[in-house]
C-alpha positions in Angstrom: 101.2 108.2 108.1 98.0 107.1 107.1 98.6 105.6 103.3 95.5 107.6 102.3 98.0 110.8 103.0 100.7 109.3 101.0 97.9 108.9 98.3 97.3 112.4 98.4 100.5 113.3 97.8 101.4 110.8 95.2 98.3 112.1 93.4 98.5 115.7 93.7 102.3 116.2 93.9 102.6 118.4 91.0 100.0 120.9 92.5 101.3 120.7 96.0 104.6 121.6 94.5 103.7 124.6 92.3 102.3 126.3 95.6 105.1 125.6 98.0 108.5 125.4 96.0 109.2 129.0 95.7 107.8 130.5 98.9 110.4 132.5 100.3 110.9 130.6 103.7 114.4 132.0 104.2 113.9 133.4 107.9 113.0 130.3 109.0 115.7 128.3 107.3 118.1 130.4 108.8 117.2 130.3 112.0 117.4 126.6 112.1 120.8 127.0 110.4 122.1 129.5 112.9 120.9 127.0 115.6 123.3 124.3 114.2 126.3 122.8 115.8 127.3 120.9 112.4 126.7 120.1 108.9 124.9 117.1 108.7 121.2 117.6 108.6 118.2 115.5 107.8 115.4 117.1 105.7 112.6 114.6 106.7 109.6 114.6 104.6 111.2 117.2 102.1 108.5 117.3 100.0 109.2 119.6 96.6 112.7 119.9 97.7 112.9 123.5 98.3 114.5 123.3 101.7 116.9 120.6 101.0 117.9 123.0 98.2 118.5 125.9 100.1 120.4 124.3 102.9 122.8 122.4 100.1 123.4 126.0 98.9 124.1 127.2 102.5 127.0 124.5 102.7 125.2 121.7 104.7 125.2 118.3 104.1 121.6 117.3 103.8 120.0 113.7 103.4 116.4 114.1 102.3 113.7 111.7 102.5 109.9 111.6 101.8 107.5 109.0 102.2 105.6 109.8 98.9 107.5 108.4 95.6 106.0 111.2 93.4 107.9 113.8 95.9 110.9 111.9 95.8 111.0 111.8 92.0 110.5 115.6 91.5 112.6 116.7 94.6 115.7 114.6 93.3 115.6 116.1 90.1 115.0 119.5 91.8 117.8 119.3 94.2 120.5 117.1 92.3 121.0 114.7 95.0 119.2 111.3 95.5 116.0 111.9 97.9 115.3 108.5 99.7 111.8 107.2 99.8 111.2 106.5 103.7 108.1 106.5 106.1 108.9 108.5 109.0 108.4 105.4 111.0 111.5 103.7 109.1 114.2 106.3 110.8 116.4 104.1 112.6 119.8 106.5 112.5 121.9 106.7 115.8 123.7 109.9 116.8 124.1 110.9 113.1 122.8 114.3 112.4 123.3 117.7 113.8 119.7 118.8 113.0 116.5 117.6 111.6 114.3 119.6 109.6 110.7 118.4 109.3 108.8 121.4 107.9 104.9 120.7 107.8 105.8 117.0 107.7 105.3 115.1 110.6 102.2 116.8 111.6 100.5 113.9 109.3 101.0 111.5 111.9 98.4 110.4 114.4 100.0 111.6 118.3 100.6 107.8 119.2 102.9 107.3 116.1 104.3 110.9 116.3 105.4 110.0 119.9 107.2 107.1 118.8 108.9 109.2 115.8 110.2 111.9 117.9 112.1 109.3 120.1 113.5 108.1 116.7 114.1 111.4 115.8 115.9 112.3 119.2 117.9 109.2 118.8 119.0 110.1 115.5 120.5 113.4 116.8 124.0 114.1 117.8 124.1 115.5 121.2 123.0 119.3 121.2 121.5 118.6 118.0 118.5 120.5 116.8 114.8 119.5 115.4 112.9 122.4 113.8 109.0 120.9 113.0 105.8 123.2 112.6 102.2 121.9 112.9 99.0 123.8 112.1 97.7 125.6 115.2 94.8 124.3 116.7 93.6 121.6 118.5 92.1 119.2 115.4 93.4 115.7 115.1 91.7 113.6 112.2 91.3 113.9 108.3 91.2 117.0 106.7 90.8 117.7 102.8 92.2 114.3 102.0 95.3 113.9 104.5 95.6 113.3 108.3 96.6 116.4 110.3 97.4 116.3 114.1 97.6 120.0 115.0 98.8 121.7 118.1 98.6 124.8 120.4 101.6 125.7 122.3 100.3 124.2 125.6 99.2 121.0 124.0 102.8 120.5 122.3 104.7 121.7 125.6 102.3 118.5 127.1 102.6 116.0 124.4 106.6 116.4 124.7 107.0 116.4 128.5 107.9 113.0 128.8 110.3 112.9 126.3 113.5 113.0 128.2 116.0 113.3 125.6 114.6 116.7 124.0 113.5 119.6 125.7 111.8 122.8 123.9 114.2 125.3 122.7 112.2 128.4 121.2 108.6 128.6 119.8 106.7 131.2 117.4 103.5 131.5 115.5 103.4 132.3 112.1 100.8 133.1 109.5 100.7 130.8 106.3 103.2 132.0 103.7 101.3 130.4 100.4 99.6 132.8 98.6 95.9 133.1 99.8 96.6 131.2 103.0 97.5 134.2 105.6 94.5 133.6 107.6 95.9 130.5 108.6 98.5 129.9 111.5 101.3 127.8 112.4 102.9 126.7 115.6 106.8 126.5 114.7 109.1 124.8 117.2 113.0 124.0 117.8 113.7 121.1 120.0 117.4 120.3 121.6 119.0 117.0 122.3 120.6 117.1 125.4 
């Protein structure tokens, strides 16, 4: 992730959290939970900790990480667990998790780094493990509003992962933004499974 993006989250943590922490994301969270074959989950770029808290309350064993120190501090307080300050590129777990939740997080990586991180995510999963991730829908890649974004359409994402041998597309769906006043924004949601 570009450091400018981390700077953005460190400097705007409170305002970002205030617009995301209470958003009702239950339909997607539950879809992820139902796709799991075990309780061990990595919340990869947990932001406010909203999803970590929901997963903990659902009985899952959650490890939560974020690249922004400010986000980690807030999310640790909010969730009651210690959130680790970690960059996506530093993931080095092997066959550890039943699921990785990367909601609106790895979209901040440029494509070349994203490719490497997806391989690391696959390695961190147990066999038959699941990844949920989401990207803004489109074909933009670059800086927008002080942060770096890589957008995808279904076609470009399918093409992007075609040589990632360990993971395959399980399902995808397109949603509108659930935050107030953002309903015109479209998101690509994907569920990938390790095989």
